[in-house]
C-alpha positions in Angstrom: 0.0 0.0 0.0 1.6 3.3 -1.0 1.7 6.5 1.1 -1.5 8.0 -0.4 -3.6 4.9 0.3 -2.2 4.8 3.9 -3.1 8.4 4.3 -6.7 8.0 2.8 -7.2 4.9 5.2 -6.1 7.1 8.1 -8.7 9.9 7.1 -11.4 7.4 6.4 -11.0 5.9 9.8 -11.0 9.2 11.5 -14.2 10.3 9.8 -15.9 7.0 10.3 -14.7 4.5 12.9 -16.7 1.7 11.4 -14.1 1.6 8.6 -11.0 -0.6 8.9 -8.1 0.4 11.0 -5.0 1.8 9.0 -2.3 -0.6 8.7 0.2 -0.8 11.5 -1.8 1.4 13.8 -3.4 0.7 17.2 -7.0 1.1 18.0 -6.1 3.3 21.1 -4.0 5.6 19.1 -6.6 6.1 16.3 -9.2 6.8 18.9 -7.1 9.5 20.3 -6.6 11.0 16.8 -10.3 10.8 16.1 -11.5 12.3 19.3 -9.0 15.2 18.8 -10.3 16.0 15.2 -13.8 15.6 16.1 -13.7 17.6 19.2 -12.3 20.4 17.2 -15.0 20.2 14.6 -17.7 19.9 17.2 -16.3 23.1 19.0 -16.3 25.1 15.7 -19.8 24.1 14.8 -21.2 24.6 18.2 -19.7 27.9 18.6 -20.8 29.1 15.1 -24.4 28.0 15.6 -25.2 28.6 19.2 -28.9 29.1 18.9 -29.4 26.1 16.6 -27.4 23.9 18.9 -29.7 25.1 21.9 -32.7 23.6 20.2 -31.3 20.0 20.3 -30.6 17.5 23.1 -27.0 16.9 23.7 -27.2 13.6 22.0 -29.2 14.8 18.9 -26.7 17.6 18.4 -23.8 15.1 18.7 -25.4 12.9 16.0 -26.0 15.8 13.7 -22.4 17.0 13.9 -21.1 13.4 13.6 -23.1 13.0 10.4 -21.4 16.3 9.1 -18.0 15.1 10.2 -18.4 11.7 8.6 -19.9 12.5 5.2 -19.0 16.0 4.2 -15.8 16.7 2.6 -14.4 19.9 4.2 -11.9 21.9 2.1 -10.5 24.1 4.8 -9.7 23.9 8.6 -10.4 27.5 9.2 -13.3 28.3 11.6 -15.4 30.4 9.4 -14.9 28.1 6.5 -16.0 25.1 8.6 -19.1 27.1 9.5 -19.8 27.6 5.9 -19.2 24.0 5.1 -21.6 23.0 7.8 -24.3 25.2 6.3 -23.7 23.7 2.8 -23.9 20.3 4.3 -27.3 21.1 5.7 -28.5 22.7 2.4 -27.3 20.1 -0.1 -26.5 16.7 1.6 -28.4 16.3 4.9 -31.8 14.6 5.1 -33.9 16.3 7.8 -35.2 14.2 10.8 -38.1 14.5 13.1 -35.8 16.1 15.7 -34.8 18.8 13.3 -36.9 22.2 13.5 -38.7 23.2 10.2 -36.7 26.5 10.2 -33.3 24.8 10.6 -31.9 26.0 7.3 -33.0 29.6 7.7 -31.8 29.8 11.3 -28.4 28.3 10.3 -28.1 30.8 7.5 -28.8 33.7 9.9 -26.3 32.6 12.4 -23.7 31.8 9.5 -24.2 35.3 8.0 -23.5 36.8 11.4 -20.1 35.1 11.4 -19.4 36.3 7.9 -20.1 39.9 8.8 -18.2 39.6 12.0 -15.0 38.7 10.1 -15.5 40.8 7.1 -12.8 43.2 6.2 -13.6 46.7 5.0 -12.6 47.3 1.4 -9.9 49.9 1.3 -11.4 51.4 -1.8 -14.6 52.3 0.1 -15.1 55.6 1.9 -17.8 57.0 4.3 -20.0 59.5 2.9 -22.1 62.4 4.3 -25.9 62.1 3.6 -25.6 65.5 1.7 -23.4 63.8 -0.8 -25.7 61.0 -1.9 -27.1 62.5 -5.0 -23.7 63.6 -6.3 -21.3 60.6 -5.9 -21.2 56.9 -6.8 -22.8 54.6 -4.1 -22.2 51.1 -3.1 -23.2 48.6 -0.4 -20.5 48.3 2.2 -18.3 45.3 1.9 -19.0 44.4 5.5 -22.9 44.4 5.0 -25.2 41.6 3.8 -28.9 41.5 2.9 -31.0 38.5 3.6 -34.7 37.4 3.5 -36.2 34.8 5.7 -39.7 33.1 6.0 -39.4 32.5 9.7 -38.8 35.1 12.5 -35.2 33.8 12.8 -34.3 36.9 15.0 -36.6 35.7 17.7 -36.0 31.9 17.7 -34.6 30.5 21.0 -35.0 27.4 23.2 -38.6 28.5 24.3 -39.8 30.0 21.0 -39.8 27.5 18.0 -42.3 28.6 15.3 -44.0 25.9 13.3 -45.4 28.0 10.5 -43.9 30.4 7.9 -44.7 34.1 8.3 -47.4 35.6 6.2 -44.8 37.9 4.7 -41.0 37.4 4.7 -38.7 39.4 7.0 -35.7 41.2 5.5 -32.5 42.2 7.3 -29.3 44.1 6.6 -26.5 42.5 8.8 -23.6 45.0 9.0 -20.6 46.2 11.1 -21.3 49.4 13.0 -18.7 52.1 13.5 -17.1 50.1 16.4 -16.9 47.0 14.1 -19.5 45.2 16.1 -22.2 43.2 14.2 -25.6 44.9 14.0 -29.0 43.9 12.6 -31.3 46.2 10.7 -34.8 45.0 9.8 -36.0 46.3 6.5 -39.3 46.7 4.7 -39.5 45.0 1.2 -38.6 48.1 -0.7 -35.6 49.1 1.4 -34.4 45.4 1.0 -34.7 45.7 -2.7 -32.8 48.9 -2.9 -29.9 47.3 -0.9 -30.1 44.1 -3.0 -29.9 46.3 -6.2 -26.8 48.1 -4.7 -25.1 44.8 -4.0 -25.9 43.5 -7.4 -24.6 46.7 -9.2 -21.4 47.1 -7.2 -21.3 50.8 -7.8 -24.1 53.1 -9.1 -25.6 56.5 -8.7 -28.6 57.8 -6.9 -30.2 58.6 -10.2 -29.6 55.1 -11.4 -31.4 53.7 -8.4 -34.3 56.0 -8.7 -34.5 55.1 -12.5 -34.6 51.4 -11.6 -37.3 52.0 -8.9 -39.4 53.8 -11.4 -39.4 50.8 -13.6 -39.9 48.5 -10.8 -42.8 50.4 -9.2 -44.6 52.2 -12.1 -47.7 52.7 -9.9 -45.7 55.2 -7.6 -44.7 58.5 -9.0 -41.0 59.2 -9.6 -41.1 62.1 -7.2 -42.4 60.0 -4.3 -39.9 57.2 -5.1 -37.0 59.7 -5.3 -37.9 61.3 -2.0 -38.3 57.9 -0.2 -35.1 56.6 -1.6 -33.1 59.8 -0.6 -34.4 59.5 3.0 -33.5 55.8 3.1 -30.0 56.2 1.7 -29.3 59.0 4.1 -30.2 56.8 7.0 -28.1 54.0 5.7 -25.2 56.3 5.0 -25.2 57.4 8.7 -24.9 53.8 9.7 -22.0 53.0 7.3 -24.1 50.6 5.2 -24.1 52.7 2.1 -20.7 53.9 1.1 -18.8 55.3 -1.9 -15.4 54.5 -3.6 -12.4 56.6 -3.0 -11.1 58.6 -6.0 
C-alpha cells in the first residue's frame, strides 16, 4: 500500500470508525486522533451556531455534527470556512429528521451570516459618505454588509420559541458592522431590501440610477415620491455606514 492509500485509510477511519483500521496502527492511538479531530469540529460548529445547538438535546446535536464530520468533505480547517461547510452540508446533503426544526436551514443561514459579517474586512477602496453627498457621488453597499430574506422570524428563535409556521410575509435584514466594528442587525421593509439588493448587485451605481430602476420596478408610484423616499432611506443607511462610496 503506497503512502496516499495509507493516508486515505487514516482519514477514512477518523471520519468513520466503522471503517478498517489503517495498517500498523493501534485502536487506542486512532481513537485519540479521532477524538481530537472530532472535538475540534464539534467546537467550531457549536460556537458558530449556538442558537441552533440550543434547540437540540446533547445527543441529537452530537449525532448531527457526527453526520457532518463523517460524510461532508471539508476543504478548509479555518473556523469560518467550517461554519460555511456545515451550512452547505445542511442545504445540499443532509436529510432532515423529526428532531430537526422546520426552520433549521434559515436559522443556520442567519447565524452563519452573522459570522461572515463579523470577520469581514472593509474594502480599502470604500469611503464613508455624508448624507448630503448621496445625489452627487457613486454609491455602493458596504463590503461588510449583507442583505437577507427569511420566511421564519429567525431573530426571535430561541429554546422556548420555536415557530412551526412560515410568516405571512417574509422578513428582511441588513446585517452589518457598526462604527465600532460590532455586528448589528437592521430589519428592512421590502422596498428597502430591494434597494440594498440592487446596490449589492450593481457594485457601484448612482442615486439617479437607483431612482430610475425603482421607477421601472414600481410604475404605480410617482417618480417624485420614489426619489424622496429613496433619498431618505439612503441618508439613514449612510449614517450607519451601510451605504458608502469609492475613493477617488
